[in-house]
Residue, then its C-alpha position, 0 to 999 in steps of 0.5 A: m370392592n377392588p382390593h387395589d382401590a381399598l388399599v389406596e383409599i386406606a393410605t389416603l385416609l391415613e394421610r389425611e389424618r396425619a397418621s404415622r407415615y410408615k402406615s400410609k406408605a405400607f398400604r401404598a406399597a401393597a397397592e403397588s405390589i398388587a396393581q398388575l395382579s388378576d383376581d385369580d392371582l390375588r386369590d392364591a393366598g400362599s403366593l400373595r403372602r409371599r409378595k414383597g409389601i404384603g403384611d398381615s394388615t394389607f393381606a386382611v384388606i385384600r381378602q375382605a375386598l375380594a369377598g365383596e366386603t368393605p374391609d374392616y379397617l377401611r370402614e373404621l377409617r371412614e368413620r373416623a374421618g367423618v363427613e365435612r360440613p358442606s361448603a360453597l367456598r370449597a366447591a369454588l376452589r380450583g386448585d392449590l398452591h402449596c404441596h410437597s413431594e419426596w424430593s424434599d419432605g413429602l412422602t410420595s412421588i411428584e406423579s402421585m401428588a399430581d394424580a391425586g390433585r387431578a382426581l380431586g378435580h383440581e384445575y391446577l396444583a403447584l408443587t412447592d418443595h423446600s429451599p436449600r437452607l431447610r436441610v432437615a426437610n432435604g431442601l432443593s439446591p438450585a441444581r436439584l430444583r432445575e432438575q425438578v422443574e423439568v419433571v414437573r413440566t411433563l405432568s400436565y394433561g387432561g385439563f389439569t396443570l401441575l405448576t412449578g414452584i417452591e416454598v422458599d425460606i425467608l432468611d433472617d434479613g428477609a431475603l429469599d433462600q434461592e437464586s433470583d433468576l430461578l425464582a423468576d422462572l417458577d410459576v408460583v413462589v410461596a415464602s415462609v418463615h421456618s427458623k428463628l420463629r421467636m424473633e423479636r417483634g420489630p425485626m420479625t416485622r421487617r423480615i416479613i415485609a422485606a420478603v413480601s416486597h420481593p418481586h418474586t413472592d406470590v404467597l406468604g405461607h403460614v404467617t405465624g408458624r404456630l402449631v395448635e395440635g398434633s404429634r409435633g406438639t404445640r408452638p406459639p405464634s410468632t409476633f410481628d406488626a400484623r397491620a404493617v405486614f398485611d398492608a405490605c402484602a396488599a401493596h404488592g399483591v401478595a396473597v396471605e395463605i390460609n393454611s388448611r392443616p388442622e395443626r396449624q390453623d394459620p393465620p389465627d382468626e383475628l389476623i384473617a380479620i386484619a388482613l381482610e381489612a387491609g385489602c389482602l388477597f388470600s390463598i387457601d392451600s393444603d400444605a400437603h405432604a402426601p396425596g391424602q392430605l390434598s383433601l385438607l382444603d375443606h378445613g381451610a375453606e371452612r375457616a375462610e367461609r366462617a371468617g367472611v373472606p369473599a371468594e373473589r379475593i381468594v386466588t385459588t378460586w381463579t381460573l388458571d389464566r387469571l392466576r398466571a396473569w397474577t403470578t407474573r405481575r412483577r417478574 
């Protein structure tokens, strides 16, 4: 097989299983290092070993691929990934409204995220890097966000649209952590709680309701903030009046995110049921921080399908024109 393709697929599968970011970045760096080399160049073992970005593992992958074999490491990763159960709902998804790039806490460039979304067959993908208060995630100041918007607007072509956006922090009082006029200019605003997750039930309820009542909020991200598995350990869900929050979402046309990351599984099934009864819209999103994680949408689709969420109430099944009409409804 093509050595470059083998290295990229390995990086993608490592990202999907949320392995060490250093592993996936090493394989992407190796792929970039050999991208312009001919097969003859690649067969020059001495020269190849001296190239920046080529280590023992990546060298072995290249050599096996050149020999016409599926590299052992790639075969192992494919086996670990398994085969997802078929999902009619996954096939109906046209895009994704929540992902990150290296401008905040993502692993790769905006261009790499856009290329991966296009390769998955997405009609659209919203880039939603973090807002200023989340310093640990290199949140974007207003100036940096304006600069990013100009970059994003150059990356739509071939039937694929990269949407401008942000995952904006919900502050303690329910305000949004970015300038209002800048939020108004973005295509998609995902509002999420990242701090004081153990706030008491009453104040947390008021905090979230204030955020979804904001005229620029489109999606309520990972509503409970819980973690159920993974390298970061576990974290209990925030407590709030779910019916009051979801009634507010329904009243303002804000979509409740079904976060596809396996370590989040947020909202829990019982909260999806309450949001359904309240008449909410939903958005199945990957919350990807690397290109390979965009494919995590199959996990979110499986959960939504199991919970009985109708496709017509999932905004990420809508056409781009319908999606744009919805996101501009209150701005």
